[in-house]
C-alpha positions as CSV (number, residue, x, y, z in Angstrom):
1,M,12.5,-6.4,-9.4
2,K,10.9,-2.7,-8.4
3,I,8.1,-2.5,-5.2
4,L,6.1,0.7,-4.9
5,A,5.8,1.4,-0.9
6,F,3.3,3.7,0.8
7,A,0.9,4.1,4.7
8,G,-2.2,4.6,3.0
9,A,-1.8,7.5,6.2
10,L,-0.9,11.1,6.7
11,R,0.2,12.1,10.0
12,A,3.5,12.3,10.5
13,G,3.6,9.2,13.3
14,S,1.0,6.9,12.0
15,Y,1.4,3.5,13.5
16,N,0.9,2.7,9.9
17,R,3.9,4.3,8.5
18,K,5.8,2.4,11.4
19,L,4.5,-0.4,9.6
20,L,6.2,0.5,6.6
21,A,9.1,1.9,7.8
22,V,10.3,-2.3,9.3
23,A,8.6,-3.7,5.8
24,V,11.3,-1.1,4.0
25,E,14.1,-2.3,5.8
26,S,13.0,-6.1,5.5
27,L,13.7,-5.3,1.9
28,Q,16.5,-3.8,1.9
29,G,18.8,-4.9,-0.7
30,Q,16.3,-7.6,-2.6
31,A,14.4,-4.6,-4.5
32,E,14.3,-1.9,-6.2
33,L,12.5,1.0,-3.0
34,D,10.5,3.7,-4.5
35,L,8.6,4.9,-0.9
36,L,6.2,7.2,-1.9
37,D,4.1,10.0,0.0
38,L,0.9,10.2,-0.1
39,R,1.2,14.0,1.0
40,E,3.4,13.9,-2.3
41,I,0.6,13.4,-4.7
42,T,-1.9,16.0,-3.9
43,M,-4.5,15.8,-6.0
44,P,-8.5,17.4,-5.3
45,L,-11.8,14.6,-4.2
46,Y,-12.4,12.4,-7.4
47,D,-14.9,14.8,-9.2
48,G,-16.0,13.5,-12.8
49,D,-17.0,17.1,-14.1
50,L,-13.7,18.0,-13.4
51,E,-12.5,15.3,-14.9
52,A,-13.8,15.7,-18.0
53,R,-12.9,20.0,-17.7
54,E,-9.4,19.0,-16.7
55,G,-8.8,15.7,-17.5
56,L,-5.9,14.2,-14.5
57,P,-5.0,16.2,-11.9
58,E,-0.8,15.6,-11.5
59,G,-0.8,14.3,-8.6
60,A,-2.9,11.7,-10.0
61,L,-0.5,11.6,-13.2
62,R,2.2,11.4,-11.5
63,F,0.5,8.2,-8.9
64,K,-0.3,6.0,-12.3
65,G,3.1,7.2,-13.5
66,R,4.6,5.8,-10.0
67,I,2.3,2.9,-10.1
68,A,3.2,1.9,-13.6
69,A,6.6,1.6,-13.1
70,A,6.0,-1.0,-10.1
71,D,6.8,-4.7,-9.7
72,A,4.3,-4.6,-6.7
73,L,3.0,-2.2,-4.4
74,L,3.3,-2.3,-0.6
75,I,0.4,-1.3,1.0
76,S,0.0,-0.4,4.9
77,T,-3.1,1.3,5.7
78,P,-5.2,2.6,8.8
79,E,-8.5,1.6,9.5
80,Y,-10.8,4.6,9.5
81,N,-14.9,3.9,10.5
82,H,-14.0,0.1,10.0
83,S,-12.7,1.1,6.5
84,I,-10.9,3.0,4.2
85,P,-9.2,6.6,4.0
86,G,-10.3,8.7,2.4
87,T,-7.3,10.5,1.3
88,L,-6.2,6.5,0.0
89,K,-9.6,5.4,-1.7
90,N,-9.2,9.3,-3.6
91,A,-6.1,8.3,-4.9
92,I,-7.1,5.4,-5.4
93,D,-10.1,6.9,-7.2
94,W,-8.2,8.5,-10.0
95,A,-5.2,6.3,-10.4
96,S,-7.8,4.9,-11.5
97,R,-9.5,6.0,-14.2
98,P,-8.9,5.5,-18.1
99,P,-7.8,4.9,-20.1
100,D,-5.5,2.4,-18.1
101,N,-5.2,1.1,-15.3
102,P,-1.9,0.7,-13.6
103,F,-3.1,-2.1,-11.2
104,S,-3.7,-3.9,-13.2
105,G,-1.7,-7.2,-12.4
106,K,-0.1,-5.7,-9.7
107,V,0.6,-7.5,-6.4
108,V,-0.1,-6.2,-3.6
109,Q,0.7,-7.0,0.2
110,L,-1.2,-5.3,2.1
111,M,-0.8,-4.4,5.4
112,G,-2.3,-2.9,8.5
113,A,-1.8,-1.7,12.1
114,S,-4.3,0.1,14.8
115,P,-4.3,1.1,18.2
116,G,-7.4,-1.0,18.5
117,Q,-8.1,-5.3,18.9
118,F,-7.8,-6.2,15.4
119,G,-5.1,-4.4,13.7
120,A,-7.1,-2.2,11.1
121,V,-8.8,-6.0,9.5
122,R,-11.6,-3.6,8.5
123,G,-9.0,-1.4,6.8
124,V,-7.6,-3.7,5.2
125,L,-10.4,-5.8,3.9
126,A,-11.9,-2.6,2.1
127,V,-8.7,-1.7,0.6
128,R,-8.3,-5.4,-0.3
129,Q,-11.7,-5.3,-2.6
130,V,-11.5,-2.2,-4.1
131,L,-7.8,-4.1,-5.2
132,T,-9.5,-6.8,-6.8
133,A,-12.4,-4.6,-8.9
134,L,-8.9,-3.2,-10.1
135,N,-7.6,-6.5,-11.5
136,A,-4.8,-6.7,-9.2
137,V,-3.0,-9.7,-7.9
138,V,-3.7,-9.5,-4.0
139,L,-1.7,-11.0,-1.7
140,P,-3.4,-13.9,1.2
141,S,-1.6,-12.7,3.8
142,T,-1.5,-10.0,5.4
143,V,0.1,-8.3,8.4
144,Q,-2.2,-7.5,10.8
145,I,-0.7,-5.1,14.3
146,A,-3.1,-4.8,17.4
147,R,-3.3,-2.2,20.3
148,A,0.2,-0.7,17.5
149,D,-0.2,2.3,20.5
150,G,2.2,-0.3,22.6
151,A,3.4,-2.2,20.3
152,F,6.7,0.0,18.8
153,D,10.1,0.7,20.3
154,E,11.4,4.0,21.0
155,S,13.5,3.2,17.8
156,G,10.1,2.5,15.8
157,R,10.5,-1.4,15.2
158,L,8.1,-3.7,16.6
159,K,8.5,-4.5,20.4
160,D,7.1,-8.6,19.7
161,P,9.4,-11.2,17.7
162,K,6.8,-13.1,16.7
163,S,4.8,-9.7,15.1
164,A,8.6,-9.0,13.3
165,A,8.9,-12.5,11.7
166,Q,5.6,-11.8,10.0
167,V,5.7,-8.7,9.0
168,E,9.2,-10.9,6.9
169,K,7.4,-13.7,6.2
170,A,4.7,-11.5,4.4
171,C,7.8,-9.0,2.8
172,A,9.6,-12.6,1.9
173,G,6.5,-14.3,-0.1
174,M,5.9,-10.7,-1.7
175,L,9.3,-11.1,-3.1
176,R,8.7,-14.9,-4.1
177,I,5.4,-14.4,-6.1
178,T,6.3,-11.4,-8.5
179,A,9.7,-12.6,-9.5
180,R,7.1,-16.1,-9.9
181,L,4.7,-13.4,-12.1
182,L,7.5,-11.6,-13.8
183,A,9.4,-14.9,-14.6
184,Q,5.7,-15.9,-16.6
185,D,4.8,-12.9,-18.2
186,G,8.4,-10.5,-17.9
187,P,8.5,-7.2,-16.5
188,R,4.9,-4.9,-15.7
């Protein structure tokens, strides 16, 4: 099983990069992990005229290829202005362009962390809405880390054992559901 894991934030010290690292650590040895930094797949703002003139940018093609090669996606996203970060939305918009939609049928586990009291819940809901429209299998359970500015220790681990257990449970659920779908349908 192959999982594409990435944070919806670009900032090096992002709480969502830390949360993703915790999740990835819990998945070690249980799946092949493809760790993506959205900075690796730079692309311009989506522009239909640009697409018609030049086709998909190289970054979008690479992102599409990595999504297509994965059986599941693990995304940890912040919340910007009660919604999805622009860089993440732009990457999804480019990658979902025809002729194929690499998100269709992919299992997706969403997570979010923020310094506020809601743990990026609105950002995660916005990403859920977009990926559901793209026919992804977005898992109902999410991980929300509120007050993330104090949630991680110096080594990047979650201080609260309940939060760490929630991450492990969500990752185990993603593995279980992805394995079931793969057994039913075969590799994607």
